[in-house]
N, C-alpha and C positions, 0 to 999 in steps of 0.2 A: 765749556759750553759756549757757543757764540751767542753774543747779545743781539737783540733786534737790530741795532744800527750797523753792527757788522754784517748780519745776514743782508741787510738792505743794501750795503755797499757792493757785497758779493753779487746780488742780483742785478744791481744797476750796472756793474762792470760787464756782466754776461750780456745784458740787453744792448748796452751802448756798443761793446766791441762787435756784436752781431750786426747791428744797424750800420756801423761804419764800414764793416768788411763787405757787407752784402747788400748795399742800398739798392733801392729799385723795387718794382712791384713784385709780390709773392706770386706763386703759382705758375709761372712759366707761359701765362697767356692763354691756355687751353681752357676755356669755360665750361667745356663738356666734361671734364674730369676735375673734380675737387678733392683735395687732400685734407682730411680732417684729423687734427691732433686731439685725442680724448685723454684727459688728464687722468689716468688710472694705471696701476702696475699691471693689472690683468683684467680681462672681461669679467664682469660679474652682473648679478641681477639688476643692480641700480643703473646699469647702462643698456639694459636689454633693448630699450626702445629704438637704438640706433640700428641694431641687427634686425628688429621687426620691420622698419621701413624699408630696409634692403630687401628682406624676405618677401614682402608683400608686393615688391615692385614699384614702390612709390617714387624712389629715386629715378629708376628707369622710365616711369611714366612721364617725368619731367625732362626726360632727355639728357640726364646727367649720370656719370659713373661716380662712385665715391670710393676712396682709398683711406683706411683708417691706420693711424699710428697711435701707439699708447705710451707716450712720454710719462714717467712716473711722477713728475711735478709740474706745477703750473709755470715755473720759470722756464722748463725745457719746452713746454708747449708754446708758450709766448715766443721763445726764441726760434721755434720753428717757422712761426708765422712771419717774423721779422726777417728771417733769413731767406725766405722763399721755399722752405721745406714743406710748407703747409699753407693752405688757403685760409682755413678756419681753425680756431682753437677753442676748446671748451675749458675755461679757467675761472678760478675765484679772482676777487678783485686785486689782490695784492700786486702781482707783477704788472697789471695794467696800470695801476695808480702809480707805482714806481716808475714804470716807463714813461708815463706822461711828464715826469719831472726831468727826464733825461732826453726828450725829443722824439720818442717814438710816437706812431700815430695809431696805436692799438685802439679799437673802437668797438664797444658792445653794440650789436644790432638786434639780438633777441635774448631774452632770459632763458636760463635752464633751471638753476637753483633759485627758485622764487624766493626762498627765505635763506638766510645764514644757516649753514648746515653743520657748523662746529659747535661744540659745547662740551661742558665738564660733567662728569658723573662719578659718583662714589661707588666703590664695589661693596657689596653686602658685607657686613661685619667689620668695616674699617673704622666705624665710630664718627665718620665725617658727616656733618649735616648742612654746612655751608662753606664757602670758599675760604673763610678765615681759618677753618679747620685743617686747611692743607699745609699748614706750617709744619715742617719737619716730615712730611709724607712724600710717597712716590707716585708720580703721575705718570701713566702709561700713554705713550704717543707712538705714532707709527715711525717717525724719525724725528731727531730735535730740530730740524729745519722745516717741519711741516707746518701748514696753517693752523693745525690744532695745537702745536707747540707754541706758536706765536700767540694764539688766543689764551692759552694758559698763562703765559707771562703777563699779558696785558690784564688778565683777571686777577692774578695775584697782586698786581700794582694797585689795581682799584680797590682791592681789599685791605689795603695798607701794609702789604707784604713785599718783601724784595723777591727779585727772580730766583735768588739762591736759597730762599726760605723753603722751598720744595725741590725735590730732584725730578727731572724729567727722564723717564727710562724708555729707551727705544724698544718696542715690542713687536714691530713689523706688522704683518696682515696675515689673514688666514689661520692656518693651524698653529703657526708659531705665535700669533697674538693670543688665541684662545688658551694655549697651554701655559703662557705666561701669566695670564689672569688667573687661571685655575690653580696655578702653583703658588700663588700669593706673592708674586714678584712686585705687584703694584697695589696701591691703596685706592687709587682713583684713575679716571681716564679722560683724555682730551681727544676725542675722535670725532666722527661726523655721522650724519643721520643713518645711512645704510649700514655703516660699521656697527653702531649700537645696536640695530636689529640682528645683525649676525651674532653679535655677543649674547643677546637675548635668546636666540635660536638654540645656542650652545648650553642653555640652562643656566645661565649666569645672571644673578639679580643685581641690578644697579639702580641708582636713585640720582635723578637730575640735580645739578647744582646751578641753579640760575644765576645769570649775571645781568641784572637789570639794566645796567648802563650800556650794555651791548646788544640789546634786543633791536628788532627792526632793521636790521642791515640787510643790504642787497647780497645774495649768495654768489652770484656769478652767471655766466652764460656764454654765448658765442661771441667771439671776436674776430675781426679781420682788420687788415690796415685800411684806414680811412680812404686811402688812395684807390684801393681795389674795389671798396664798396660803391665808390662814386663812378669808376670806370667801367665795372662790370656788374652792376646792380641785379641784373636779371639772374645771373648765376646764384647769387646768394638768396634771392627770392625763391628760386626753385628749391634750393637745399632746405631753407626754412619751411617752405610749404610741405615738402615730402616728410620732413622730420615731425612737423605738427600733426600730420595725418597718422604717423605712428604713435604719437602720444595719445590721441583720441581713441585709436584702435586698442592700445594697451590698457587704457581706462576701462574700456568696456569688456576686454578679455585678456587679463594679465597672464593666464595660463598660457595662451598662444604666444605671448611675447617671450616668455621663458623657454618654451619648446623651440621657438625660432632661434633663440640664442643657443640652445643645446645642438641643434643641427649645424649651425654655423661654426660653433666653437665646442667640440665634444668634450674638451677638458673642464667645461663648466658644469657637466652632469653631476649628480650626486656622488660623493666618494664612497668608496666600498664600506659596507656596513649600514647605509642608508638607503631605504627603498626609494624607488622612483617617485612613488606617491608622497612619501614623507619630504623628499628633497624638493619635490614641485611645490608643496604647501609652504616650506621654509623659504623658498627663494621668491615666491609670490609675495610673502610678507615684506621682504626686503624691497622688492619692486614697488609695493603699494606705499611704502614709507617715501620713496623717491617721487612717486607720482602725485603724492599729496602736495609737493611743492612744485612739481613740474607741470601740472595742468593749468587750466585757466583759473587766475586768482578770483577770488570771491569778489563780487561787484564788477567784474570785468567780463567782456563777451569774447576777447581775442586772447589766443595763445601768444606768449612770448612778451607780454607787456613788462615794462620796467618803471618802477616808481622812482623819479629822479631824487626824492627825499631819502629813500633807502640807500641809493648811490652815495648821496652826501654822508649819510652816517657811516658807510664803509670807508669813504676818504677820511673821515674824522677818526675811525679806528686805526687806520695806517698811520695817522699822525701820532695817536696815543702810543702806538706801538713802537714808535721811532723809526718807521720805515722810510718816511719821507720828511725832508727838511725845507720844503717850499710848498705853497698852496697849489692845489689842483682844482680846477673848476669841473663840475659835472658834465658840461656839453663838451669838454675835452675828450671824454672817454665814453660818450653815450651818443647814439644816433639811431632812433627807432622808426625812421621814415619808412623802412621797407615793410613794416608789420601789416599794413593794410592789404598789400598785395599777398604777403605771405599767407595771411588768413582767408584769402579768397578761394575757398574750396567748399564742397558740400559735406558737412559733418554727418548728415544723414546717410549719405552713401558709405562712408567709412563705418559708421555704426551698424548698418546693415550687414556689411561684410564681416565685421567682428562677430556679430551675433550668430551668423551662418556657420562659424568655425566652432562654436561651443558644443 
């Protein structure tokens, strides 16, 4: 099993090789078309807001076209931006923080995951009540190089255990994941917010295992190369504003967001044996879990805000995980100067449109 430091080295090598081979601005210079790398192996309810913004014409209203790619890992999403294959990537902090130590200029300009989305949970009947109980147990992860797996390793370390005191078991996603859990192949899980809701939708009972030392971290968001943000800021404002409208709409009418996803991506419809009504209800639950962190944070008036202290905690996490061996400053990877323009739209108009479709 790769250690965090080995994983860090592999990621850094990918990022630096890409930067060296493909230096220069991403995106090819056409600001009317933006390529967006969304880190997910498949479309699912947690990302329905992207497709809703497209279906409701919010991108078109801003005069931009969007093209989506679905890289399965944050490393690959970051690589696409650095190499020029994408203008914007949705990623968690690890590849951005590691890249900062290697000379990349990936910079967050808006939040997506307001809170850290990864966590640990015990499967019902496992007898596990806290992280220390994971010794000798099997922890299900999507794959052993996932952010969830890294989170689990650090959690074990903080509980006084070694990373080999528990076994990380790759269980994939979707039906494969559910089958592995139901078949008793794992005792605990290290997944993320919407994945846990999918597990609950399948009738599986789980119990959260809090890791207090790792609370309050920034979960991730939209990154671009700083040079692009400065040279073509208007294009990124337009993307952010169109996406923010989709978030406001989805919060008011999550069913419409799911139906927009079904129309755009028919393979996201309920599988055989599940009625459309039941499938809609289940997928709305998944989307609402994501919307809880995706919307306007409590005490804020604008979408996309990022607390620098949360970013600092995520950098500290990368250090604890052995992903970086030199300091990274928050302002190396954060620039929220575009948010006032991104949030310059009428929420009332969006809400009125969303209500009319109910």
